[in-house]
DSSP file (Angstrom, degrees, kcal/mol; ACC not computed):
  #  RESIDUE AA STRUCTURE BP1 BP2  ACC     N-H-->O    O-->H-N    N-H-->O    O-->H-N    TCO  KAPPA ALPHA  PHI   PSI    X-CA   Y-CA   Z-CA
    1    1 A X     >        0   0    0      0, 0.0     4,-1.1     0, 0.0     0, 0.0   0.000 360.0 360.0 360.0 -25.8  280.2  -77.3  -37.8
    2    2 A X  H  >  +     0   0    0      1,-0.2     4,-2.4     2,-0.2     5,-0.2   0.887 360.0  61.1 -68.0 -38.3  280.9  -77.3  -41.5
    3    3 A X  H  > S+     0   0    0      1,-0.2     4,-2.2     2,-0.2    -1,-0.2   0.911 103.3  46.5 -61.6 -48.5  278.1  -74.9  -42.4
    4    4 A X  H  > S+     0   0    0      1,-0.2     4,-2.0     2,-0.2    -1,-0.2   0.876 113.3  51.1 -62.6 -34.9  279.3  -71.9  -40.4
    5    5 A X  H  X S+     0   0    0     -4,-1.1     4,-2.6     2,-0.2    -2,-0.2   0.903 108.7  51.0 -68.0 -39.8  282.9  -72.4  -41.8
    6    6 A X  H  X S+     0   0    0     -4,-2.4     4,-2.8     1,-0.2     5,-0.2   0.919 109.6  50.7 -62.0 -43.1  281.6  -72.5  -45.3
    7    7 A X  H  X S+     0   0    0     -4,-2.2     4,-2.6     2,-0.2    -1,-0.2   0.910 110.9  48.7 -61.8 -42.1  279.6  -69.3  -44.8
    8    8 A X  H  X S+     0   0    0     -4,-2.0     4,-2.6     2,-0.2    -2,-0.2   0.927 112.7  47.3 -64.4 -44.7  282.7  -67.6  -43.4
    9    9 A X  H  X S+     0   0    0     -4,-2.6     4,-2.7     2,-0.2    -2,-0.2   0.905 113.1  49.2 -64.5 -40.1  284.9  -68.7  -46.3
   10   10 A X  H  X S+     0   0    0     -4,-2.8     4,-2.6    -5,-0.2    -2,-0.2   0.928 112.2  47.7 -64.4 -43.8  282.3  -67.6  -48.8
   11   11 A X  H  X S+     0   0    0     -4,-2.6     4,-2.5     2,-0.2    -2,-0.2   0.901 113.2  48.9 -63.1 -41.0  281.9  -64.2  -47.1
   12   12 A X  H  X S+     0   0    0     -4,-2.6     4,-2.4     2,-0.2    -2,-0.2   0.912 112.2  47.9 -64.7 -43.1  285.7  -63.8  -47.1
   13   13 A X  H  X S+     0   0    0     -4,-2.7     4,-2.4     2,-0.2    -2,-0.2   0.904 112.7  48.7 -65.1 -41.3  286.0  -64.8  -50.7
   14   14 A X  H  X S+     0   0    0     -4,-2.6     4,-2.2     2,-0.2    -2,-0.2   0.924 112.6  47.6 -64.7 -44.4  283.2  -62.4  -51.8
   15   15 A X  H  X S+     0   0    0     -4,-2.5     4,-2.1     1,-0.2    -2,-0.2   0.902 112.3  49.7 -63.7 -41.0  284.8  -59.5  -49.8
   16   16 A X  H  X S+     0   0    0     -4,-2.4     4,-2.8     1,-0.2     5,-0.3   0.906 110.6  50.6 -63.6 -41.8  288.2  -60.2  -51.3
   17   17 A X  H  X S+     0   0    0     -4,-2.4     4,-2.1     1,-0.2    -2,-0.2   0.897 110.6  48.4 -63.6 -40.5  286.7  -60.3  -54.8
   18   18 A X  H  < S+     0   0    0     -4,-2.2    -1,-0.2     2,-0.2    -2,-0.2   0.891 115.3  44.9 -67.2 -38.9  284.9  -57.0  -54.3
   19   19 A X  H  < S+     0   0    0     -4,-2.1     3,-0.4    -5,-0.2    -2,-0.2   0.910 120.5  38.0 -72.0 -41.7  288.1  -55.4  -52.9
   20   20 A X  H  < S+     0   0    0     -4,-2.8     2,-0.2     1,-0.2    -2,-0.2   0.728 122.1  41.2 -85.0 -22.1  290.4  -56.8  -55.6
   21   21 A X    >X  +     0   0    0     -4,-2.1     3,-0.8    -5,-0.3     4,-0.5  -0.533  59.7 152.9-124.7  66.1  288.1  -56.5  -58.6
   22   22 A X  G >4 S+     0   0    0     -3,-0.4     3,-0.9     1,-0.2     4,-0.5   0.808  71.5  63.8 -67.5 -26.8  286.2  -53.2  -58.4
   23   23 A X  G >4 S+     0   0    0      1,-0.3     3,-1.0     2,-0.2    -1,-0.2   0.815  94.3  61.4 -66.1 -28.3  285.8  -53.0  -62.2
   24   24 A X  G <4 S+     0   0    0     -3,-0.8    -1,-0.3     1,-0.2    -2,-0.2   0.762  94.2  63.3 -68.7 -23.2  283.7  -56.1  -62.0
   25   25 A X  G << S+     0   0    0     -3,-0.9     2,-1.6    -4,-0.5     3,-0.3   0.726  86.3  74.9 -73.6 -20.2  281.2  -54.3  -59.8
   26   26 A X    <   +     0   0    0     -3,-1.0    -1,-0.2    -4,-0.5     6,-0.1  -0.472  57.9 143.0 -88.0  64.5  280.5  -51.8  -62.7
   27   27 A X        +     0   0    0     -2,-1.6     2,-0.8    -3,-0.1    -1,-0.2   0.608  32.9 102.0 -83.6 -12.4  278.4  -54.4  -64.5
   28   28 A X     >  -     0   0    0     -3,-0.3     4,-1.2     1,-0.2     5,-0.2  -0.631  51.3-169.3 -79.3 108.5  275.8  -52.0  -65.9
   29   29 A X  H  > S+     0   0    0     -2,-0.8     4,-1.2     1,-0.2     5,-0.2   0.814  84.2  53.3 -67.8 -30.4  276.8  -51.4  -69.5
   30   30 A X  H  > S+     0   0    0      1,-0.2     4,-0.8     2,-0.2    -1,-0.2   0.894 105.9  51.7 -72.5 -39.9  274.3  -48.6  -69.8
   31   31 A X  H  4 S+     0   0    0      1,-0.2    -1,-0.2     2,-0.1    -2,-0.2   0.840 122.3  25.9 -69.0 -34.0  275.5  -46.6  -66.9
   32   32 A X  H  < S+     0   0    0     -4,-1.2    -1,-0.2    -6,-0.1    -2,-0.2   0.482 108.7  67.5-114.0  -4.2  279.2  -46.5  -67.8
   33   33 A X  H  < S+     0   0    0     -4,-1.2     2,-0.5    -5,-0.2    -3,-0.1   0.892  95.0  51.5 -87.3 -39.7  279.4  -46.8  -71.6
   34   34 A X     <  +     0   0    0     -4,-0.8    -1,-0.1    -5,-0.2     0, 0.0  -0.839  45.0 169.8-106.3 132.7  277.9  -43.6  -72.8
   35   35 A X        +     0   0    0     -2,-0.5    -1,-0.1    -3,-0.1    -4,-0.0   0.063  41.3 126.2-120.5  23.4  278.9  -40.2  -71.6
   36   36 A X  S  > S-     0   0    0      1,-0.1     4,-1.8     4,-0.0     5,-0.1  -0.135  76.2-100.6 -79.6 175.6  277.0  -38.1  -74.1
   37   37 A X  H  > S+     0   0    0      1,-0.2     4,-2.5     2,-0.2     5,-0.2   0.840 120.0  58.3 -65.3 -34.6  274.5  -35.3  -73.6
   38   38 A X  H  > S+     0   0    0      1,-0.2     4,-2.4     2,-0.2    -1,-0.2   0.909 106.2  48.5 -63.3 -41.3  271.5  -37.7  -74.1
   39   39 A X  H  > S+     0   0    0      2,-0.2     4,-2.8     1,-0.2     5,-0.2   0.909 110.9  50.3 -65.8 -41.0  272.7  -39.9  -71.2
   40   40 A X  H  X S+     0   0    0     -4,-1.8     4,-2.5     2,-0.2    -2,-0.2   0.921 111.8  47.8 -62.7 -42.8  273.1  -36.9  -68.9
   41   41 A X  H  X S+     0   0    0     -4,-2.5     4,-2.7     2,-0.2    -2,-0.2   0.906 112.4  49.4 -64.7 -40.7  269.7  -35.6  -69.8
   42   42 A X  H  X S+     0   0    0     -4,-2.4     4,-2.6     2,-0.2    -2,-0.2   0.920 112.4  47.1 -64.6 -43.5  268.2  -39.1  -69.2
   43   43 A X  H  X S+     0   0    0     -4,-2.8     4,-2.5     2,-0.2    -2,-0.2   0.900 113.1  49.4 -64.8 -39.9  269.9  -39.4  -65.9
   44   44 A X  H  X S+     0   0    0     -4,-2.5     4,-2.6    -5,-0.2     5,-0.2   0.935 112.8  46.4 -64.3 -46.3  268.8  -36.0  -64.8
   45   45 A X  H  X S+     0   0    0     -4,-2.7     4,-2.8     1,-0.2    -2,-0.2   0.923 113.9  48.5 -61.5 -44.7  265.2  -36.6  -65.8
   46   46 A X  H  X S+     0   0    0     -4,-2.6     4,-2.9     2,-0.2     5,-0.2   0.898 111.3  50.4 -63.6 -40.2  265.2  -40.0  -64.0
   47   47 A X  H  X S+     0   0    0     -4,-2.5     4,-1.7     2,-0.2    -2,-0.2   0.934 112.9  45.3 -63.5 -45.7  266.7  -38.4  -60.9
   48   48 A X  H  X S+     0   0    0     -4,-2.6     4,-2.5     2,-0.2     5,-0.2   0.924 114.8  49.0 -63.4 -43.7  264.1  -35.7  -60.8
   49   49 A X  H  X S+     0   0    0     -4,-2.8     4,-2.3     1,-0.2    -2,-0.2   0.939 113.0  45.3 -61.8 -48.3  261.3  -38.1  -61.5
   50   50 A X  H  X S+     0   0    0     -4,-2.9     4,-0.6     1,-0.2    -1,-0.2   0.753 114.4  50.1 -71.7 -22.6  262.4  -40.6  -58.8
   51   51 A X  H  X S+     0   0    0     -4,-1.7     4,-0.7    -5,-0.2    -1,-0.2   0.887 115.7  41.5 -76.8 -40.9  262.9  -37.7  -56.3
   52   52 A X  H  X S+     0   0    0     -4,-2.5     4,-2.8    -5,-0.2     5,-0.3   0.796  99.5  74.6 -77.9 -28.8  259.5  -36.2  -56.9
   53   53 A X  H  X S+     0   0    0     -4,-2.3     4,-2.4     1,-0.2     5,-0.2   0.917  98.1  42.4 -56.4 -52.2  257.6  -39.5  -57.1
   54   54 A X  H  X S+     0   0    0     -4,-0.6     4,-2.7     1,-0.2     5,-0.2   0.894 114.9  52.1 -62.7 -36.6  257.5  -40.3  -53.3
   55   55 A X  H  X S+     0   0    0     -4,-0.7     4,-2.5     2,-0.2    -1,-0.2   0.913 111.4  46.2 -64.9 -41.2  256.8  -36.6  -52.5
   56   56 A X  H  X S+     0   0    0     -4,-2.8     4,-2.4     2,-0.2    -2,-0.2   0.900 112.9  50.3 -66.8 -40.2  253.9  -36.6  -54.9
   57   57 A X  H  X S+     0   0    0     -4,-2.4     4,-2.1    -5,-0.3    -2,-0.2   0.931 112.9  45.1 -64.6 -45.2  252.6  -39.9  -53.5
   58   58 A X  H  X S+     0   0    0     -4,-2.7     4,-2.5     1,-0.2    -2,-0.2   0.916 113.3  51.1 -64.7 -42.2  252.8  -38.7  -49.9
   59   59 A X  H  X S+     0   0    0     -4,-2.5     4,-2.6    -5,-0.2    -1,-0.2   0.884 108.8  51.9 -61.1 -38.8  251.2  -35.4  -50.8
   60   60 A X  H  X S+     0   0    0     -4,-2.4     4,-2.5     2,-0.2    -1,-0.2   0.898 110.0  48.0 -64.7 -40.7  248.4  -37.3  -52.6
   61   61 A X  H  X S+     0   0    0     -4,-2.1     4,-2.5     2,-0.2    -2,-0.2   0.921 113.0  48.0 -66.5 -42.9  247.7  -39.4  -49.5
   62   62 A X  H  X S+     0   0    0     -4,-2.5     4,-2.5     2,-0.2    -2,-0.2   0.923 112.6  49.4 -62.6 -44.0  247.7  -36.3  -47.2
   63   63 A X  H  X S+     0   0    0     -4,-2.6     4,-2.6     1,-0.2    -2,-0.2   0.910 111.3  49.4 -60.4 -43.4  245.4  -34.5  -49.6
   64   64 A X  H  X S+     0   0    0     -4,-2.5     4,-2.5     2,-0.2    -2,-0.2   0.924 111.7  48.2 -64.5 -43.9  243.0  -37.5  -49.8
   65   65 A X  H  X S+     0   0    0     -4,-2.5     4,-2.6     2,-0.2    -2,-0.2   0.913 113.1  48.3 -62.1 -42.6  242.9  -37.8  -45.9
   66   66 A X  H  X S+     0   0    0     -4,-2.5     4,-2.5     2,-0.2    -2,-0.2   0.928 112.0  48.6 -64.3 -44.2  242.2  -34.1  -45.5
   67   67 A X  H  X S+     0   0    0     -4,-2.6     4,-2.1     1,-0.2    -1,-0.2   0.909 113.4  47.5 -62.1 -41.7  239.5  -34.1  -48.1
   68   68 A X  H  X S+     0   0    0     -4,-2.5     4,-2.6     2,-0.2    -2,-0.2   0.892 110.4  52.4 -66.3 -40.3  237.9  -37.2  -46.5
   69   69 A X  H  X S+     0   0    0     -4,-2.6     4,-2.5     2,-0.2    -2,-0.2   0.926 110.5  47.4 -61.2 -45.3  238.1  -35.5  -43.0
   70   70 A X  H  X S+     0   0    0     -4,-2.5     4,-2.4     1,-0.2    -1,-0.2   0.896 111.8  51.3 -63.6 -40.0  236.4  -32.4  -44.3
   71   71 A X  H  X S+     0   0    0     -4,-2.1     4,-2.3     2,-0.2    -2,-0.2   0.923 111.3  46.3 -63.6 -45.1  233.7  -34.5  -45.9
   72   72 A X  H  X S+     0   0    0     -4,-2.6     4,-2.3     1,-0.2    -2,-0.2   0.908 112.6  50.8 -64.6 -41.5  233.0  -36.5  -42.7
   73   73 A X  H  X S+     0   0    0     -4,-2.5     4,-2.2     1,-0.2    -2,-0.2   0.903 110.0  49.9 -63.0 -40.7  233.0  -33.3  -40.7
   74   74 A X  H  X S+     0   0    0     -4,-2.4     4,-2.4     2,-0.2    -2,-0.2   0.910 110.5  50.0 -63.9 -42.4  230.5  -31.7  -43.1
   75   75 A X  H  X S+     0   0    0     -4,-2.3     4,-2.2     1,-0.2    -2,-0.2   0.901 110.3  50.1 -63.4 -40.3  228.2  -34.8  -42.9
   76   76 A X  H  X S+     0   0    0     -4,-2.3     4,-2.3     2,-0.2    -1,-0.2   0.897 110.7  49.4 -65.7 -39.5  228.3  -34.7  -39.1
   77   77 A X  H  X S+     0   0    0     -4,-2.2     4,-2.4     2,-0.2    -2,-0.2   0.901 110.3  50.7 -65.8 -40.3  227.4  -31.0  -39.1
   78   78 A X  H  X S+     0   0    0     -4,-2.4     4,-2.3     2,-0.2    -2,-0.2   0.900 111.1  48.5 -63.5 -40.0  224.5  -31.7  -41.5
   79   79 A X  H  X S+     0   0    0     -4,-2.2     4,-2.2     2,-0.2    -2,-0.2   0.893 111.1  50.1 -66.7 -39.2  223.2  -34.5  -39.3
   80   80 A X  H  X S+     0   0    0     -4,-2.3     4,-1.8     2,-0.2    -2,-0.2   0.897 111.4  48.9 -66.5 -39.3  223.5  -32.3  -36.2
   81   81 A X  H  X S+     0   0    0     -4,-2.4     4,-1.3     2,-0.2    -2,-0.2   0.897 110.5  50.9 -65.1 -40.3  221.6  -29.5  -38.0
   82   82 A X  H  X S+     0   0    0     -4,-2.3     4,-0.6     1,-0.2     3,-0.2   0.894 110.2  49.7 -64.7 -39.6  218.9  -31.9  -39.1
   83   83 A X  H >< S+     0   0    0     -4,-2.2     3,-0.7     1,-0.2    -1,-0.2   0.862 107.0  55.4 -67.2 -34.2  218.5  -33.2  -35.5
   84   84 A X  H 3< S+     0   0    0     -4,-1.8    -1,-0.2     1,-0.2    -2,-0.2   0.807 106.9  50.2 -69.1 -28.4  218.2  -29.6  -34.2
   85   85 A X  H 3< S+     0   0    0     -4,-1.3    -1,-0.2    -3,-0.2     2,-0.2   0.532  87.4 105.1 -88.7  -6.7  215.3  -28.9  -36.5
   86   86 A X    <<  -     0   0    0     -3,-0.7     2,-0.4    -4,-0.6    -3,-0.0  -0.504  69.9-130.6 -74.3 141.9  213.3  -32.0  -35.6
   87   87 A X        -     0   0    0     -2,-0.2     2,-0.1     1,-0.1    -2,-0.1  -0.762  27.3-112.4 -89.0 136.0  210.3  -31.5  -33.4
   88   88 A X        -     0   0    0     -2,-0.4     2,-0.5     1,-0.1    -1,-0.1  -0.408  28.7-119.7 -67.6 144.9  210.2  -33.8  -30.4
   89   89 A X        -     0   0    0     -2,-0.1     2,-0.7    -3,-0.0    -1,-0.1  -0.737  23.6-151.8 -87.1 127.3  207.4  -36.3  -30.4
   90   90 A X        -     0   0    0     -2,-0.5     2,-0.4     2,-0.0    -1,-0.0  -0.884   8.0-157.0-104.5 120.8  205.0  -35.9  -27.5
   91   91 A X        -     0   0    0     -2,-0.7     2,-0.4     3,-0.0    -2,-0.0  -0.759   7.6-140.0 -96.4 140.4  203.3  -39.0  -26.4
   92   92 A X        -     0   0    0     -2,-0.4     2,-0.1     1,-0.0    -2,-0.0  -0.795  26.6-110.4 -96.6 141.1  200.1  -38.9  -24.5
   93   93 A X        -     0   0    0     -2,-0.4     2,-0.4     1,-0.1    -1,-0.0  -0.447  30.2-122.5 -67.9 141.0  199.6  -41.4  -21.7
   94   94 A X              0   0    0     -2,-0.1    -1,-0.1     1,-0.1    -3,-0.0  -0.710 360.0 360.0 -86.0 132.1  197.0  -44.0  -22.4
   95   95 A X              0   0    0     -2,-0.4    -1,-0.1     0, 0.0    -2,-0.0   0.457 360.0 360.0 -94.0 360.0  194.3  -44.1  -19.9
């Protein structure tokens, strides 16, 4: 019975701390210390990079699947053409 009560008290204390001490949540010294043009450019570049990265990765996977699909289809067509040009083997009955 002690364990659930401890969890509740801990959760309550953590929530109270977050509500009463919002400045403590801004622990990243890099994010809030500099407001210069270099920081803005870095944040903009990072935002663009992290936005484009998943899109490029998904696009690469789609491109690879499409290329593989076309390759497999081409191989199947080549095999079907090769089979069409084969002459059937005629066996003679043995007497």
